[in-house]
N, C-alpha and C positions, 0 to 999 in steps of 0.2 A: 270555772272563771279562772284567768289568767290574772296573775300580779303583776301590776306595772308601777312606774315610778312614782306617780301620785299616792298609791297606797302604801308606800312605805312606811310615812310617818303614824300612820294609822296602825298598822301590822306591830311596829314598834312599840306602841302606846299598849297594846294588847299582851303581846310578850311579857312586857315588862309587869303589867296589872297580874297576868296568870301567874308568874313567878312570885310575886309578893303576896298574893292569895294563897299559894299551896301551902305555904307555910315550912317549906322544906328548904327554901334559900335565903341567906340575908343580904342582904345589897350594902356593901361596905361603904360606899360615896354616894348613897342616897338613890334615889330614882330615876332622876334627870340624866346621871352619866350612862345609866343601862341605857335608857331610851336611845339617847344619842349614838352610842356605840351599836346598837342593833340596827338603828337606821342606817348607819354607816355601812355596815356588812351588807345589808340589803339593797342598799342605793347601787353599791358596786357590782352586786350581782346581777340586778336588772340592768344596769347600762351595759352590762357585757353582754345580755341577750339583746338589747337594743342594738347594740352596735352588729349582732348578728345578723338580725332583722335587716337593718340597712345594708350589708353588705350583701346579703340574698337579693334584695330590690335592686341593687346596683348591677349586680350580673345578670340578673333577667331584664333590665332595660338595655345593657350592653348587647344582649343576644335577642332582643325584641323581634327581629325579623325572622331569625331561625324558630323561636317559639311559633311566630304566627304560621311559618310554613308548615310546620308539625300538627297543628290544631290540638296542641296540649292544654289539659286546663289547667290555668294559671295556680290558682291555689294549691293543686296536688303538685305543681312543678315547686313551688315556693316551698312547700313540706320536704319534697324530697332534697331540695339543693340545702335547704336549712339542716335536714337530717345530716348529710354529707360534710357540712361545715360545721356543726355544733362541736365536736371533740377540740377542733383547732380554736374555736374560742372557750373552750372549759365551759360551755354549756350543756345542762342535762335536759332532756326534753321531756321524759317523763313526768308528770306533776307531783307523785308522790316521791318518787326519788328525788325529784329537783327540791321539794320542801323540807326532805329529810336533810338532804345535803345543807342546805340554808341553815337547818336548826344546829347542825354539827358546827358549821362556821361560826354561829353567832355564839355559842357555848364555848368555842376555844378562845374567841374575842373577849367575852366577858371575863373568862378564867384568867386568861393571859395580860387583862388589863387590871386584874384584881379588883373587878367591880362586884363580884359575888363570892359568897361563901357558903358552902354544903357540905354535909358529911354522909351523903348517900352516893350511891352509884352515877356515875355521868349520866348512864342512859336514860335515868328517870328525870335528870333536868332536862336532856335532850327532848325528851317525849312531852314535856310540860311545853317548851318551845315549840315542837311541832303540832301537838293538840292546838296552842293558840294560833298560829299560822293556819291550820285547817279551820278553826273556828271561824276566824274573821271571813276565809273564802267562802265558807258555807253561809255565812250570814250576809254577806255582800249583795247578792240579788236579791232577797228580801228587804234589806234595809233600801237598796235603790228603788225598789217598787213602792215603797214607804215616801221616800222621798218625791218621786215622780207624783205621786198621788195627791200629796199635799201642794206640789207646785202648780197641779191644774187647777187646784180652785183659787189662784191669785186672780185676782179683778183684772189686772193689767198682764197680758200673755209677755212671757219671756223667751226669748229667741234664743233656742238651743245654741251651744257655741260662742253665746256673745258673753263678754266680760260679767255684765249683772247677772245673766243665768248662771254662769260657773260660781259665782260669787255665794247666791241663794242656795243653790245646790248644795256647795260645800258647809254652809252653815247649817243648813237643816241635817245635811248628812252627819256631821259631827254632833249635833243634837241627840240624833239617833243612836250614834255610838254611844255617847254618855249615858241615855237610859239605859243601855245593855250592859254599862260597865266595861267597855272597851276602850273607854278613852278617859285621860285624867283631865 
């Protein structure tokens, strides 16, 4: 699963909760500033990747006639172009490396903003952050299935993509995250 911008607040909560539960880290200004800082780092990184995706789409549209002539698979071509442009945008494409980089940037931000205090090696704290990201990623599909199952039992059918559908989905999704201790 690929993290997207709407996931940032949920992942930020999960990271803050996991750091707090670890007992290895002290929050110097409380939970909310940590969540806010983590969310900002994640949003910055996810926006960078979204900008890359947008640029790749623009390039493909600009060269649409040439692409059709070569009979190239659009999805594979998208990936090839993205791979070529990724360094220019500072985007890491391998998920494990990307999430490890996110964890490093989050730790750096929390430390520089003096939001956390710890007396253990940085790598241990970074691993907690990385584990929280991976935990969210691994749980997302399972939680999504539960939410969709619950929504299928609604008397009135909700239209996917509608505002009402999104509100109900988010409400049930957040309730499931709370049940799992992934949201404050």
